[in-house]
PyMOL CGO cylinders between C-alpha atoms (Angstrom):
from pymol import cmd
from pymol.cgo import CYLINDER

trace = [
    CYLINDER, 14.37, 20.10, -42.45, 14.12, 21.42, -38.91, 0.3, 1, 1, 1, 1, 1, 1,
    CYLINDER, 14.12, 21.42, -38.91, 16.46, 20.52, -36.10, 0.3, 1, 1, 1, 1, 1, 1,
    CYLINDER, 16.46, 20.52, -36.10, 14.91, 20.87, -32.49, 0.3, 1, 1, 1, 1, 1, 1,
    CYLINDER, 14.91, 20.87, -32.49, 16.34, 19.91, -29.35, 0.3, 1, 1, 1, 1, 1, 1,
    CYLINDER, 16.34, 19.91, -29.35, 13.84, 18.23, -27.14, 0.3, 1, 1, 1, 1, 1, 1,
    CYLINDER, 13.84, 18.23, -27.14, 15.32, 17.22, -24.32, 0.3, 1, 1, 1, 1, 1, 1,
    CYLINDER, 15.32, 17.22, -24.32, 18.63, 18.72, -23.08, 0.3, 1, 1, 1, 1, 1, 1,
    CYLINDER, 18.63, 18.72, -23.08, 21.35, 17.15, -21.72, 0.3, 1, 1, 1, 1, 1, 1,
    CYLINDER, 21.35, 17.15, -21.72, 22.86, 16.65, -18.30, 0.3, 1, 1, 1, 1, 1, 1,
    CYLINDER, 22.86, 16.65, -18.30, 26.09, 18.13, -18.08, 0.3, 1, 1, 1, 1, 1, 1,
    CYLINDER, 26.09, 18.13, -18.08, 29.16, 16.02, -18.09, 0.3, 1, 1, 1, 1, 1, 1,
    CYLINDER, 29.16, 16.02, -18.09, 31.48, 17.79, -15.67, 0.3, 1, 1, 1, 1, 1, 1,
    CYLINDER, 31.48, 17.79, -15.67, 30.41, 19.06, -11.90, 0.3, 1, 1, 1, 1, 1, 1,
    CYLINDER, 30.41, 19.06, -11.90, 31.38, 22.38, -10.25, 0.3, 1, 1, 1, 1, 1, 1,
    CYLINDER, 31.38, 22.38, -10.25, 33.53, 20.31, -8.02, 0.3, 1, 1, 1, 1, 1, 1,
    CYLINDER, 33.53, 20.31, -8.02, 35.38, 18.80, -10.96, 0.3, 1, 1, 1, 1, 1, 1,
    CYLINDER, 35.38, 18.80, -10.96, 35.65, 22.20, -12.27, 0.3, 1, 1, 1, 1, 1, 1,
    CYLINDER, 35.65, 22.20, -12.27, 37.13, 23.99, -9.45, 0.3, 1, 1, 1, 1, 1, 1,
    CYLINDER, 37.13, 23.99, -9.45, 39.87, 21.06, -9.00, 0.3, 1, 1, 1, 1, 1, 1,
    CYLINDER, 39.87, 21.06, -9.00, 40.64, 21.48, -12.79, 0.3, 1, 1, 1, 1, 1, 1,
    CYLINDER, 40.64, 21.48, -12.79, 41.04, 25.51, -11.78, 0.3, 1, 1, 1, 1, 1, 1,
    CYLINDER, 41.04, 25.51, -11.78, 42.45, 25.08, -8.53, 0.3, 1, 1, 1, 1, 1, 1,
    CYLINDER, 42.45, 25.08, -8.53, 39.76, 27.13, -7.07, 0.3, 1, 1, 1, 1, 1, 1,
    CYLINDER, 39.76, 27.13, -7.07, 39.21, 26.75, -2.95, 0.3, 1, 1, 1, 1, 1, 1,
    CYLINDER, 39.21, 26.75, -2.95, 36.22, 29.29, -2.70, 0.3, 1, 1, 1, 1, 1, 1,
    CYLINDER, 36.22, 29.29, -2.70, 32.58, 29.87, -3.65, 0.3, 1, 1, 1, 1, 1, 1,
    CYLINDER, 32.58, 29.87, -3.65, 33.41, 33.32, -4.57, 0.3, 1, 1, 1, 1, 1, 1,
    CYLINDER, 33.41, 33.32, -4.57, 33.31, 32.36, -8.46, 0.3, 1, 1, 1, 1, 1, 1,
    CYLINDER, 33.31, 32.36, -8.46, 31.05, 29.57, -8.55, 0.3, 1, 1, 1, 1, 1, 1,
    CYLINDER, 31.05, 29.57, -8.55, 29.06, 31.32, -11.39, 0.3, 1, 1, 1, 1, 1, 1,
    CYLINDER, 29.06, 31.32, -11.39, 32.03, 32.04, -13.56, 0.3, 1, 1, 1, 1, 1, 1,
    CYLINDER, 32.03, 32.04, -13.56, 32.66, 28.40, -13.41, 0.3, 1, 1, 1, 1, 1, 1,
    CYLINDER, 32.66, 28.40, -13.41, 29.28, 27.28, -14.36, 0.3, 1, 1, 1, 1, 1, 1,
    CYLINDER, 29.28, 27.28, -14.36, 29.31, 29.56, -17.00, 0.3, 1, 1, 1, 1, 1, 1,
    CYLINDER, 29.31, 29.56, -17.00, 33.07, 27.93, -18.14, 0.3, 1, 1, 1, 1, 1, 1,
    CYLINDER, 33.07, 27.93, -18.14, 31.13, 24.89, -17.71, 0.3, 1, 1, 1, 1, 1, 1,
    CYLINDER, 31.13, 24.89, -17.71, 28.40, 25.82, -20.26, 0.3, 1, 1, 1, 1, 1, 1,
    CYLINDER, 28.40, 25.82, -20.26, 30.94, 27.05, -22.54, 0.3, 1, 1, 1, 1, 1, 1,
    CYLINDER, 30.94, 27.05, -22.54, 32.92, 24.62, -22.37, 0.3, 1, 1, 1, 1, 1, 1,
    CYLINDER, 32.92, 24.62, -22.37, 30.15, 21.80, -23.12, 0.3, 1, 1, 1, 1, 1, 1,
    CYLINDER, 30.15, 21.80, -23.12, 28.57, 23.67, -26.04, 0.3, 1, 1, 1, 1, 1, 1,
    CYLINDER, 28.57, 23.67, -26.04, 32.03, 24.04, -27.57, 0.3, 1, 1, 1, 1, 1, 1,
    CYLINDER, 32.03, 24.04, -27.57, 31.86, 19.92, -27.94, 0.3, 1, 1, 1, 1, 1, 1,
    CYLINDER, 31.86, 19.92, -27.94, 28.59, 18.89, -27.76, 0.3, 1, 1, 1, 1, 1, 1,
    CYLINDER, 28.59, 18.89, -27.76, 25.83, 19.01, -30.13, 0.3, 1, 1, 1, 1, 1, 1,
    CYLINDER, 25.83, 19.01, -30.13, 24.99, 19.88, -33.85, 0.3, 1, 1, 1, 1, 1, 1,
    CYLINDER, 24.99, 19.88, -33.85, 26.94, 23.24, -33.16, 0.3, 1, 1, 1, 1, 1, 1,
    CYLINDER, 26.94, 23.24, -33.16, 29.68, 21.98, -31.40, 0.3, 1, 1, 1, 1, 1, 1,
    CYLINDER, 29.68, 21.98, -31.40, 33.22, 21.11, -32.88, 0.3, 1, 1, 1, 1, 1, 1,
    CYLINDER, 33.22, 21.11, -32.88, 32.31, 17.13, -32.24, 0.3, 1, 1, 1, 1, 1, 1,
    CYLINDER, 32.31, 17.13, -32.24, 28.94, 16.82, -34.39, 0.3, 1, 1, 1, 1, 1, 1,
    CYLINDER, 28.94, 16.82, -34.39, 28.07, 14.62, -32.35, 0.3, 1, 1, 1, 1, 1, 1,
    CYLINDER, 28.07, 14.62, -32.35, 25.92, 14.21, -28.84, 0.3, 1, 1, 1, 1, 1, 1,
    CYLINDER, 25.92, 14.21, -28.84, 27.96, 12.97, -25.68, 0.3, 1, 1, 1, 1, 1, 1,
    CYLINDER, 27.96, 12.97, -25.68, 25.85, 12.42, -23.03, 0.3, 1, 1, 1, 1, 1, 1,
    CYLINDER, 25.85, 12.42, -23.03, 21.81, 11.45, -24.00, 0.3, 1, 1, 1, 1, 1, 1,
    CYLINDER, 21.81, 11.45, -24.00, 19.83, 13.43, -25.21, 0.3, 1, 1, 1, 1, 1, 1,
    CYLINDER, 19.83, 13.43, -25.21, 16.46, 13.83, -27.51, 0.3, 1, 1, 1, 1, 1, 1,
    CYLINDER, 16.46, 13.83, -27.51, 16.29, 15.30, -30.28, 0.3, 1, 1, 1, 1, 1, 1,
    CYLINDER, 16.29, 15.30, -30.28, 13.36, 16.12, -33.29, 0.3, 1, 1, 1, 1, 1, 1,
    CYLINDER, 13.36, 16.12, -33.29, 13.86, 16.21, -36.70, 0.3, 1, 1, 1, 1, 1, 1,
    CYLINDER, 13.86, 16.21, -36.70, 11.02, 17.63, -38.40, 0.3, 1, 1, 1, 1, 1, 1,
    CYLINDER, 11.02, 17.63, -38.40, 10.85, 16.83, -42.41, 0.3, 1, 1, 1, 1, 1, 1,
    CYLINDER, 10.85, 16.83, -42.41, 7.81, 18.83, -44.52, 0.3, 1, 1, 1, 1, 1, 1,
    CYLINDER, 7.81, 18.83, -44.52, 8.31, 16.14, -47.13, 0.3, 1, 1, 1, 1, 1, 1,
    CYLINDER, 8.31, 16.14, -47.13, 10.62, 13.16, -46.65, 0.3, 1, 1, 1, 1, 1, 1,
    CYLINDER, 10.62, 13.16, -46.65, 12.50, 12.02, -50.00, 0.3, 1, 1, 1, 1, 1, 1,
    CYLINDER, 12.50, 12.02, -50.00, 12.94, 8.05, -50.19, 0.3, 1, 1, 1, 1, 1, 1,
    CYLINDER, 12.94, 8.05, -50.19, 15.69, 8.40, -47.35, 0.3, 1, 1, 1, 1, 1, 1,
    CYLINDER, 15.69, 8.40, -47.35, 16.49, 10.69, -44.76, 0.3, 1, 1, 1, 1, 1, 1,
    CYLINDER, 16.49, 10.69, -44.76, 19.82, 10.96, -43.07, 0.3, 1, 1, 1, 1, 1, 1,
    CYLINDER, 19.82, 10.96, -43.07, 19.86, 11.13, -39.41, 0.3, 1, 1, 1, 1, 1, 1,
    CYLINDER, 19.86, 11.13, -39.41, 22.46, 14.26, -38.21, 0.3, 1, 1, 1, 1, 1, 1,
    CYLINDER, 22.46, 14.26, -38.21, 24.45, 12.33, -35.65, 0.3, 1, 1, 1, 1, 1, 1,
    CYLINDER, 24.45, 12.33, -35.65, 25.97, 9.07, -35.04, 0.3, 1, 1, 1, 1, 1, 1,
    CYLINDER, 25.97, 9.07, -35.04, 24.69, 7.18, -31.59, 0.3, 1, 1, 1, 1, 1, 1,
    CYLINDER, 24.69, 7.18, -31.59, 21.49, 6.98, -32.32, 0.3, 1, 1, 1, 1, 1, 1,
    CYLINDER, 21.49, 6.98, -32.32, 18.85, 5.35, -30.22, 0.3, 1, 1, 1, 1, 1, 1,
    CYLINDER, 18.85, 5.35, -30.22, 15.32, 4.52, -29.83, 0.3, 1, 1, 1, 1, 1, 1,
    CYLINDER, 15.32, 4.52, -29.83, 14.20, 6.27, -33.15, 0.3, 1, 1, 1, 1, 1, 1,
    CYLINDER, 14.20, 6.27, -33.15, 10.14, 7.05, -33.68, 0.3, 1, 1, 1, 1, 1, 1,
    CYLINDER, 10.14, 7.05, -33.68, 8.65, 8.25, -36.72, 0.3, 1, 1, 1, 1, 1, 1,
    CYLINDER, 8.65, 8.25, -36.72, 5.08, 9.48, -36.98, 0.3, 1, 1, 1, 1, 1, 1,
    CYLINDER, 5.08, 9.48, -36.98, 3.38, 11.50, -39.94, 0.3, 1, 1, 1, 1, 1, 1,
    CYLINDER, 3.38, 11.50, -39.94, 2.56, 14.67, -38.36, 0.3, 1, 1, 1, 1, 1, 1,
    CYLINDER, 2.56, 14.67, -38.36, -0.41, 15.66, -40.69, 0.3, 1, 1, 1, 1, 1, 1,
    CYLINDER, -0.41, 15.66, -40.69, -2.98, 13.80, -39.46, 0.3, 1, 1, 1, 1, 1, 1,
    CYLINDER, -2.98, 13.80, -39.46, -3.09, 11.15, -36.63, 0.3, 1, 1, 1, 1, 1, 1,
    CYLINDER, -3.09, 11.15, -36.63, -2.58, 7.92, -38.09, 0.3, 1, 1, 1, 1, 1, 1,
    CYLINDER, -2.58, 7.92, -38.09, -0.32, 6.35, -35.67, 0.3, 1, 1, 1, 1, 1, 1,
    CYLINDER, -0.32, 6.35, -35.67, 3.45, 5.43, -35.68, 0.3, 1, 1, 1, 1, 1, 1,
    CYLINDER, 3.45, 5.43, -35.68, 5.43, 5.25, -39.24, 0.3, 1, 1, 1, 1, 1, 1,
    CYLINDER, 5.43, 5.25, -39.24, 6.85, 2.11, -40.68, 0.3, 1, 1, 1, 1, 1, 1,
    CYLINDER, 6.85, 2.11, -40.68, 10.51, 2.67, -41.47, 0.3, 1, 1, 1, 1, 1, 1,
    CYLINDER, 10.51, 2.67, -41.47, 13.73, 0.65, -41.71, 0.3, 1, 1, 1, 1, 1, 1,
    CYLINDER, 13.73, 0.65, -41.71, 17.01, 1.81, -40.63, 0.3, 1, 1, 1, 1, 1, 1,
    CYLINDER, 17.01, 1.81, -40.63, 19.53, 1.69, -42.73, 0.3, 1, 1, 1, 1, 1, 1,
    CYLINDER, 19.53, 1.69, -42.73, 22.82, -1.00, -42.09, 0.3, 1, 1, 1, 1, 1, 1,
    CYLINDER, 22.82, -1.00, -42.09, 24.85, 2.07, -40.50, 0.3, 1, 1, 1, 1, 1, 1,
    CYLINDER, 24.85, 2.07, -40.50, 21.88, 3.48, -38.37, 0.3, 1, 1, 1, 1, 1, 1,
    CYLINDER, 21.88, 3.48, -38.37, 21.82, 6.82, -39.50, 0.3, 1, 1, 1, 1, 1, 1,
    CYLINDER, 21.82, 6.82, -39.50, 20.03, 6.88, -42.02, 0.3, 1, 1, 1, 1, 1, 1,
    CYLINDER, 20.03, 6.88, -42.02, 15.80, 5.92, -42.20, 0.3, 1, 1, 1, 1, 1, 1,
    CYLINDER, 15.80, 5.92, -42.20, 14.30, 4.84, -45.35, 0.3, 1, 1, 1, 1, 1, 1,
    CYLINDER, 14.30, 4.84, -45.35, 10.61, 5.77, -46.17, 0.3, 1, 1, 1, 1, 1, 1,
    CYLINDER, 10.61, 5.77, -46.17, 10.03, 3.33, -48.41, 0.3, 1, 1, 1, 1, 1, 1,
    CYLINDER, 10.03, 3.33, -48.41, 6.86, 4.32, -50.03, 0.3, 1, 1, 1, 1, 1, 1,
    CYLINDER, 6.86, 4.32, -50.03, 5.27, 6.65, -47.34, 0.3, 1, 1, 1, 1, 1, 1,
    CYLINDER, 5.27, 6.65, -47.34, 6.57, 9.96, -49.48, 0.3, 1, 1, 1, 1, 1, 1,
    CYLINDER, 6.57, 9.96, -49.48, 5.25, 13.47, -49.60, 0.3, 1, 1, 1, 1, 1, 1,
    CYLINDER, 5.25, 13.47, -49.60, 3.64, 13.57, -45.60, 0.3, 1, 1, 1, 1, 1, 1,
    CYLINDER, 3.64, 13.57, -45.60, 5.40, 15.37, -43.51, 0.3, 1, 1, 1, 1, 1, 1,
    CYLINDER, 5.40, 15.37, -43.51, 7.05, 13.34, -40.61, 0.3, 1, 1, 1, 1, 1, 1,
    CYLINDER, 7.05, 13.34, -40.61, 8.50, 13.70, -37.12, 0.3, 1, 1, 1, 1, 1, 1,
    CYLINDER, 8.50, 13.70, -37.12, 11.64, 12.30, -36.47, 0.3, 1, 1, 1, 1, 1, 1,
    CYLINDER, 11.64, 12.30, -36.47, 12.01, 11.68, -32.85, 0.3, 1, 1, 1, 1, 1, 1,
    CYLINDER, 12.01, 11.68, -32.85, 15.57, 10.32, -31.46, 0.3, 1, 1, 1, 1, 1, 1,
    CYLINDER, 15.57, 10.32, -31.46, 18.08, 10.09, -28.61, 0.3, 1, 1, 1, 1, 1, 1,
    CYLINDER, 18.08, 10.09, -28.61, 21.63, 10.91, -29.42, 0.3, 1, 1, 1, 1, 1, 1,
    CYLINDER, 21.63, 10.91, -29.42, 24.77, 10.01, -27.54, 0.3, 1, 1, 1, 1, 1, 1,
    CYLINDER, 24.77, 10.01, -27.54, 27.09, 8.14, -26.14, 0.3, 1, 1, 1, 1, 1, 1,
    CYLINDER, 27.09, 8.14, -26.14, 25.03, 6.98, -22.97, 0.3, 1, 1, 1, 1, 1, 1,
    CYLINDER, 25.03, 6.98, -22.97, 24.41, 8.83, -19.26, 0.3, 1, 1, 1, 1, 1, 1,
    CYLINDER, 24.41, 8.83, -19.26, 27.10, 10.99, -17.72, 0.3, 1, 1, 1, 1, 1, 1,
    CYLINDER, 27.10, 10.99, -17.72, 29.28, 8.16, -16.81, 0.3, 1, 1, 1, 1, 1, 1,
    CYLINDER, 29.28, 8.16, -16.81, 29.48, 6.79, -20.33, 0.3, 1, 1, 1, 1, 1, 1,
    CYLINDER, 29.48, 6.79, -20.33, 31.51, 10.15, -21.54, 0.3, 1, 1, 1, 1, 1, 1,
    CYLINDER, 31.51, 10.15, -21.54, 34.93, 9.15, -22.76, 0.3, 1, 1, 1, 1, 1, 1,
    CYLINDER, 34.93, 9.15, -22.76, 38.10, 9.93, -20.54, 0.3, 1, 1, 1, 1, 1, 1,
    CYLINDER, 38.10, 9.93, -20.54, 39.17, 11.79, -23.76, 0.3, 1, 1, 1, 1, 1, 1,
    CYLINDER, 39.17, 11.79, -23.76, 36.32, 14.02, -23.83, 0.3, 1, 1, 1, 1, 1, 1,
    CYLINDER, 36.32, 14.02, -23.83, 35.84, 14.90, -20.13, 0.3, 1, 1, 1, 1, 1, 1,
    CYLINDER, 35.84, 14.90, -20.13, 39.65, 15.88, -19.99, 0.3, 1, 1, 1, 1, 1, 1,
    CYLINDER, 39.65, 15.88, -19.99, 39.80, 18.28, -23.29, 0.3, 1, 1, 1, 1, 1, 1,
    CYLINDER, 39.80, 18.28, -23.29, 36.19, 20.00, -22.06, 0.3, 1, 1, 1, 1, 1, 1,
    CYLINDER, 36.19, 20.00, -22.06, 37.83, 20.26, -18.38, 0.3, 1, 1, 1, 1, 1, 1,
    CYLINDER, 37.83, 20.26, -18.38, 41.20, 21.95, -20.09, 0.3, 1, 1, 1, 1, 1, 1,
    CYLINDER, 41.20, 21.95, -20.09, 38.30, 23.74, -22.21, 0.3, 1, 1, 1, 1, 1, 1,
    CYLINDER, 38.30, 23.74, -22.21, 36.69, 24.87, -18.56, 0.3, 1, 1, 1, 1, 1, 1,
    CYLINDER, 36.69, 24.87, -18.56, 40.09, 25.70, -17.43, 0.3, 1, 1, 1, 1, 1, 1,
    CYLINDER, 40.09, 25.70, -17.43, 41.08, 28.43, -20.50, 0.3, 1, 1, 1, 1, 1, 1,
    CYLINDER, 41.08, 28.43, -20.50, 37.83, 30.07, -20.16, 0.3, 1, 1, 1, 1, 1, 1,
    CYLINDER, 37.83, 30.07, -20.16, 38.06, 30.68, -16.19, 0.3, 1, 1, 1, 1, 1, 1,
    CYLINDER, 38.06, 30.68, -16.19, 41.93, 31.80, -16.77, 0.3, 1, 1, 1, 1, 1, 1,
    CYLINDER, 41.93, 31.80, -16.77, 41.17, 33.82, -19.86, 0.3, 1, 1, 1, 1, 1, 1,
    CYLINDER, 41.17, 33.82, -19.86, 38.04, 35.57, -19.31, 0.3, 1, 1, 1, 1, 1, 1,
    CYLINDER, 38.04, 35.57, -19.31, 39.53, 38.94, -19.92, 0.3, 1, 1, 1, 1, 1, 1,
    CYLINDER, 39.53, 38.94, -19.92, 38.59, 38.62, -24.13, 0.3, 1, 1, 1, 1, 1, 1,
    CYLINDER, 38.59, 38.62, -24.13, 40.93, 40.52, -26.05, 0.3, 1, 1, 1, 1, 1, 1,
    CYLINDER, 40.93, 40.52, -26.05, 43.77, 39.00, -28.02, 0.3, 1, 1, 1, 1, 1, 1,
    CYLINDER, 43.77, 39.00, -28.02, 44.57, 36.27, -26.00, 0.3, 1, 1, 1, 1, 1, 1,
    CYLINDER, 44.57, 36.27, -26.00, 46.02, 33.30, -26.19, 0.3, 1, 1, 1, 1, 1, 1,
    CYLINDER, 46.02, 33.30, -26.19, 44.13, 30.62, -28.87, 0.3, 1, 1, 1, 1, 1, 1,
    CYLINDER, 44.13, 30.62, -28.87, 42.93, 27.24, -27.30, 0.3, 1, 1, 1, 1, 1, 1,
    CYLINDER, 42.93, 27.24, -27.30, 45.12, 24.60, -26.10, 0.3, 1, 1, 1, 1, 1, 1,
    CYLINDER, 45.12, 24.60, -26.10, 46.18, 22.52, -28.62, 0.3, 1, 1, 1, 1, 1, 1,
    CYLINDER, 46.18, 22.52, -28.62, 45.88, 19.73, -26.50, 0.3, 1, 1, 1, 1, 1, 1,
    CYLINDER, 45.88, 19.73, -26.50, 41.84, 19.91, -26.33, 0.3, 1, 1, 1, 1, 1, 1,
    CYLINDER, 41.84, 19.91, -26.33, 41.60, 19.44, -30.60, 0.3, 1, 1, 1, 1, 1, 1,
    CYLINDER, 41.60, 19.44, -30.60, 44.34, 16.42, -30.43, 0.3, 1, 1, 1, 1, 1, 1,
    CYLINDER, 44.34, 16.42, -30.43, 41.79, 14.83, -27.59, 0.3, 1, 1, 1, 1, 1, 1,
    CYLINDER, 41.79, 14.83, -27.59, 38.79, 15.17, -29.41, 0.3, 1, 1, 1, 1, 1, 1,
    CYLINDER, 38.79, 15.17, -29.41, 39.65, 15.17, -32.88, 0.3, 1, 1, 1, 1, 1, 1,
    CYLINDER, 39.65, 15.17, -32.88, 39.42, 10.86, -33.32, 0.3, 1, 1, 1, 1, 1, 1,
    CYLINDER, 39.42, 10.86, -33.32, 35.58, 11.80, -31.75, 0.3, 1, 1, 1, 1, 1, 1,
    CYLINDER, 35.58, 11.80, -31.75, 34.87, 14.53, -34.48, 0.3, 1, 1, 1, 1, 1, 1,
    CYLINDER, 34.87, 14.53, -34.48, 32.28, 13.60, -37.14, 0.3, 1, 1, 1, 1, 1, 1,
    CYLINDER, 32.28, 13.60, -37.14, 33.05, 14.62, -40.55, 0.3, 1, 1, 1, 1, 1, 1,
    CYLINDER, 33.05, 14.62, -40.55, 30.23, 15.90, -42.96, 0.3, 1, 1, 1, 1, 1, 1,
    CYLINDER, 30.23, 15.90, -42.96, 30.69, 15.69, -46.24, 0.3, 1, 1, 1, 1, 1, 1,
]
cmd.load_cgo(trace, "trace")
């Protein structure tokens, strides 16, 4: 299986919010703050982020070469699922979602490659939970303040405390 980001999410932290968090009132370090925003969001968001979920709506495609009966989708908060065979243009594939909405039951349609396209996330930018946004802003401040690298301080423990209720645990 291969998971591909089709449409990236909009950033949920603005430069002005980052500047306020870091107490910066000039434009000299805007590029550095933009990098810190990107680093904070990627640390939390998506398949490789520590939350293991999408924060703002984003479109993903899961390519499955030969699906077994059930294929589990990698994120919670899934919407707008579409499934199509990739070996021949035969139109949409009938499927049924399981009760938790995270798995697709292909029934008897086994052995043919399919592409599952879906939207994952809490919703638009204004739907981001305040604890996640606050934690991301704290990370921006951390990255901005400790940009020298080396054996500096570790992440603020408050960040983990704020985001832990939102983490998806995989077994």
